[in-house]
N, C-alpha and C positions, 0 to 999 in steps of 0.2 A: 334400413336398408343394416346399422347396429340393430337392431332385432337375431335380422341373416342367420348376420353370424357371431351369433351368442348361439344358436341352437345350435350351428355351424363345424363351434369349437369345438363341444365335448368329446366328438365323435373323431376326431381328427387331433384332440392335445389329449386323449386316451388306445396311447395303442397295444395294450396289456389284455384290451378288449378283443382288441380283433383279428379273427379266425387265421392264422397257420401255421402250416401245414410243410413242413422235410419229412426229403426219404432218407431212413436212418438206413438198412440197406438193400441190397435186391442179391439172388442167389438161385442156381439153382435145387430143387427139393428133391426131386423123380426125373428119372429117365432112361426111356425103355428102347432100344430098336431089333424089332425084329424081320426076323426072315425068312419063315418057314421052308418057303421053295426052292429056297437061294439048291443048287446051283442051278435046277433047270429053264428058274426064270429069266434069268439073261438068255434064253437065246429062246421064249417067245417071244415071237413079233402079232404086233397088239398096237393099239391107240389102250396106253394106262390112265383107267378109272380112277381119282385121290378124290378123298373124303375128308371133311374138317370137323374136328368134331369140338364145340368147345366147353367151356364152365371155368366158372369162377368159383370161390369159395373166402368168409372172409371172415378170421379169427382174434378178435379182444386180448390182444393177451398180455396186459397194462393199462391205464389209467390216460383217454387220446395213446395208445398208441394200439394199431394195426399188425397183422397179421392176411398180407391177402396172396391167395397161389390164384395162378390163371394155368387151368393145365388143356393143354391144346393134344388131340391126336387125333394123325393123320394117318388113313391108311391109306394104298394104293394096289387096284390088282389091272390086270392085265387079263383077257382072257376068262377068267372069277376067280383065278387063283392067285390068290394074294404072292402078291408083290416082297411091301415091303410092311408093317404099325411100326409106327413112329408112336411113344407118347410119351410129352415135357410136362413138368409141371414145375412155372416162375414164376417162384415167391419175389415178396416183397414186404420191406416194411414199414409202416410209413407209421409216421405220429403229427394227426390234427384234431385239433388244438384251439376250442374257439366256432365250433363250427353249430351251427342251429342243424338237429334230427336229420333234417329232409337233404338240406345240402349233402351232410357229412354222409349221408348217404352214401346217393347218389356221385358223392366224386370216392367214394370206396367202389360203387359199382361202375360203375364209367372212367373217371381219373386213368383211376388204377392200373388195370388193366391197360390200355391204351400205352401203361410208360414203362408196363412189365414184356406187351406183346414183341418188340421190335428183338426182344432179347430172345424168346422162345424163339420166334421167329427164324432167328441167329442159326441159332443151336439147331432145330430142326432138316434146316438147313446142311446144314455140315454135318450131323448123322446124315443125311438118306447119302450123301455125297461121298460121306467116309465107306457108308454101304455098299458102293460097286455100282450105284444108278446116278441118274446124268442130273444135275443140278436141281432145288426145286424150293424157289420161291411163291413161298405166300402171298397173297395181297392184302391188304391193309381193311387191317378191321372199321369198321363207325360203329364202338364200339357206347357212343351215344344214342346211337337209334336202337341194338340190342336193349341198352339197360329203358326208355321209353317203352318198348315193346313186355318186356316183362312186367312191366309197372300197370301195364295197359291187360298184360293177361293177368299178373293180381289182379285187377283194378275188377275187369269182370267175376271172375272166379267167386271173391267175397263181392258181391250182391246177388252174382248165383245161388250161392250161400246162402243167405240169409233175408228171398225168395223162398224158398224152401220149406 
């Protein structure tokens, strides 16, 4: 029992090597709202067709400090005419120290976009409503699942490249 405590104690008593993460800032990097067919689009009678596209970029800006940008594009069409197009780049600055490489990659690719998405969703909702349209509330996104799919695709591409 004494041996178990001795092996566990160094990890608990050495907090300087423990992984730490902090969010330094959240901000809007870029925003765009277009209604190319206004004012005629307001008279169209039809079911809106909404499409959402997500993209993200990670940029190292200093030791252990990263900018994560979540780009969300929403296009709404009514009877094949574009009612509106919204593009929001929601960004955040995150500090990550003492992370293993794979855990840091997963945190930047999944956790950070998950933090940013509610801010982007609110911005999109406000822009759509201020543009004269019915409020739009985007459904939550499972960034863990998207990250896992991206990793599977990258692994499949790497395997097919080595076979050729």
